[in-house]
C-alpha positions in Angstrom: 146.0 123.7 104.8 146.7 124.6 101.1 149.8 126.5 102.0 151.1 123.8 104.5 150.6 121.2 101.7 152.7 123.4 99.3 155.5 123.8 101.9 155.4 120.0 102.4 155.7 119.5 98.6 158.6 121.9 98.3 160.8 120.7 101.2 159.8 117.0 101.5 157.8 115.5 98.7 159.7 117.0 95.7 163.2 116.1 97.1 162.1 112.6 97.8 160.5 112.3 94.4 163.7 113.5 92.6 165.9 111.1 94.5 163.5 108.3 93.9 163.3 109.1 90.2 167.1 109.0 89.8 167.4 105.7 91.7 164.5 104.1 89.8 165.9 105.1 86.4 169.3 103.8 87.3 167.9 100.6 88.8 165.7 100.0 85.8 168.4 100.6 83.3 171.1 98.5 85.0 168.8 95.7 86.0 167.4 95.4 82.4 170.9 95.4 81.0 172.1 92.5 83.1 168.8 90.7 84.0 165.2 90.1 83.0 163.9 93.3 81.3 160.3 92.3 82.0 161.1 92.2 85.8 163.3 95.2 86.0 161.3 97.1 83.5 158.2 96.9 85.7 158.9 96.6 89.5 161.1 99.6 90.1 158.7 101.8 88.2 155.7 100.3 90.1 157.2 101.1 93.5 158.4 104.5 92.3 154.8 105.3 91.2 153.4 103.9 94.4 155.8 106.0 96.5 155.1 109.2 94.5 151.4 109.0 95.2 151.9 108.0 98.9 154.4 110.8 99.7 151.9 113.3 98.2 149.2 111.7 100.5 146.7 111.2 97.6 144.0 108.7 98.4 143.6 105.9 95.9 140.7 103.6 95.2 140.9 100.7 92.7 137.7 99.0 91.6 137.2 95.9 89.4 140.4 93.9 90.0 138.2 90.8 90.1 137.5 91.3 86.4 141.1 90.2 85.4 142.5 86.8 84.9 146.1 86.6 86.1 147.0 84.2 83.3 145.6 86.3 80.5 147.3 89.0 78.4 145.3 92.2 77.8 145.4 95.4 75.9 144.5 98.0 78.5 143.0 101.3 77.2 142.6 104.3 79.5 141.4 107.9 79.3 144.3 110.4 79.6 143.3 113.0 82.2 146.8 114.1 83.3 150.3 113.3 84.3 149.2 111.3 87.3 147.5 108.7 85.1 151.0 107.1 84.8 151.6 106.9 88.5 148.1 105.6 89.2 148.2 102.8 86.6 151.9 101.9 87.1 151.5 101.8 90.9 148.1 100.3 91.4 147.0 98.2 88.4 149.1 95.3 89.7 149.8 93.9 86.3 153.2 93.5 84.6 152.9 95.4 81.3 154.6 97.6 78.8 153.6 101.2 78.0 153.0 102.7 74.5 154.3 106.2 74.9 155.2 109.3 72.9 158.7 109.3 71.5 159.4 112.6 73.2 159.7 110.8 76.6 162.9 109.3 75.2 164.5 112.7 75.6 163.9 113.0 79.3 167.2 112.6 81.1 167.6 109.1 82.8 163.8 108.4 82.4 164.0 108.0 78.6 166.9 105.6 78.6 165.3 103.6 81.5 162.1 103.3 79.4 164.1 102.1 76.4 166.0 99.4 78.4 162.7 98.4 80.0 161.4 97.7 76.5 158.5 100.1 76.6 157.4 101.2 73.2 158.0 104.7 71.8 155.4 105.7 69.2 157.1 107.6 66.4 154.5 109.5 64.3 157.0 111.1 62.0 156.0 108.9 59.0 154.1 105.7 58.0 157.2 103.5 58.3 158.0 104.8 61.8 154.4 104.2 62.9 154.5 100.6 61.5 157.8 100.0 63.3 156.3 101.1 66.6 153.3 98.8 66.2 155.5 95.9 65.0 157.4 96.2 68.3 154.1 96.3 70.3 153.0 93.2 68.4 156.1 91.3 69.4 155.7 92.3 73.0 152.1 91.0 73.1 153.2 87.7 71.4 155.6 87.2 74.4 152.6 87.1 76.7 153.0 90.6 78.1 150.1 93.0 78.5 150.1 96.5 77.0 148.8 99.8 78.3 147.7 102.5 75.8 146.1 105.9 76.0 144.1 105.7 72.7 143.5 109.5 72.9 147.2 109.9 72.4 147.3 113.2 74.4 146.3 114.5 77.8 143.0 116.3 78.1 142.9 120.1 78.4 139.6 119.9 80.2 139.3 116.5 82.0 136.9 115.3 79.3 137.6 112.6 76.7 138.5 113.2 73.1 138.4 110.6 70.4 140.0 107.1 70.5 142.5 106.1 67.8 142.3 102.7 66.3 145.9 101.5 66.7 145.5 99.6 70.1 142.3 98.0 68.9 143.9 96.8 65.6 146.7 95.1 67.7 144.1 93.4 69.9 142.2 92.3 66.8 145.3 90.9 65.1 146.3 88.8 68.1 142.7 88.1 69.3 143.2 89.6 72.7 140.6 91.0 75.1 140.6 94.8 75.5 140.2 96.1 79.1 138.9 99.7 79.5 140.3 101.7 82.4 138.6 104.8 83.7 140.8 107.3 85.6 139.2 109.9 87.8 140.9 112.6 89.8 144.1 112.9 87.8 143.0 116.1 86.1 142.2 117.6 89.5 145.6 116.7 90.9 147.6 118.0 88.0 145.7 119.8 85.1 147.6 120.0 81.9 147.3 123.7 81.9 149.2 123.9 85.1 152.2 121.7 84.4 154.6 124.1 86.1 152.5 124.5 89.2 151.8 122.8 92.5 150.2 119.4 93.0 146.6 119.7 94.1 145.3 117.3 96.7 142.5 115.2 95.3 141.5 111.5 95.6 142.3 109.2 92.6 140.2 106.3 91.3 141.1 103.6 88.9 138.2 101.6 87.6 139.0 98.3 85.8 136.1 97.4 83.6 135.2 93.9 82.3 137.3 92.7 79.4 135.8 93.0 76.0 136.6 89.8 74.2 137.1 89.6 70.4 134.1 88.8 68.3 135.5 87.5 65.0 138.4 89.2 63.4 138.6 92.3 61.2 137.0 95.7 60.9 133.8 94.8 62.7 135.6 93.4 65.7 137.9 96.5 65.8 134.9 98.8 65.7 133.1 96.7 68.4 136.0 96.7 70.8 136.7 100.4 70.2 133.1 101.6 70.6 132.4 99.5 73.7 135.7 100.6 75.3 134.9 104.2 74.8 131.4 103.8 76.2 132.8 101.9 79.3 135.5 104.5 80.0 133.0 107.3 79.6 130.4 105.6 81.8 133.0 105.5 84.7 133.8 109.2 84.6 132.6 111.6 87.2 129.5 113.4 85.8 131.4 116.7 85.5 133.8 115.2 83.0 131.4 113.1 81.0 130.7 114.1 77.4 133.0 114.5 74.5 135.2 117.6 74.2 137.5 118.0 71.3 141.2 117.9 72.1 143.2 120.1 69.7 146.4 118.2 70.4 145.0 114.9 69.0 
């Protein structure tokens, strides 16, 4: 079965993925140029992500959708197990949102410009002023009533375990007094380990767990600490036992 799955990937799944990626990038860019960037910046990417997981025949389970209020903006924070975190969240969270992503994604042909026109937020860590500009843009996005998805570890795991959480997303949530929603991703590391980026996709179920929102308690350092610590605990608690526990990520 392993070799049949690889043949299927090579001759069916990958060609469909490449064509879908080009069409999605063009649709997102052109749609955002002439229409509503919040609409065109979300739905083409959502269906591209859904299609990618479906053509690879990866089972998906989503738990906890009942925890969300459709009229509320959130700052979603998730562990970063692997590349398929993006497809899982984009395709199955069922919330219109903007990503905070590494500026290096801007260099990917077609995808980078599509993300820019979709008003996703590139995080530039080349200096304090660049970092401030990234978070200023995120702040304006949240003020417009949009939700935000952040990987507070800032880098994919090398082991499937969690590293440390950075404060940026929680500072934004504190400033705008928004609830933080922890997301636990399971299975993404098994599908596509970071150490095997130029390798086959491995069949494995994916699970997205949406934890209960953590509402702000006051404003300032204590609230930031509370939301960050509780988010970390919630995400960790949802991980499969083999990936629980802190492991230092040298890329953070």
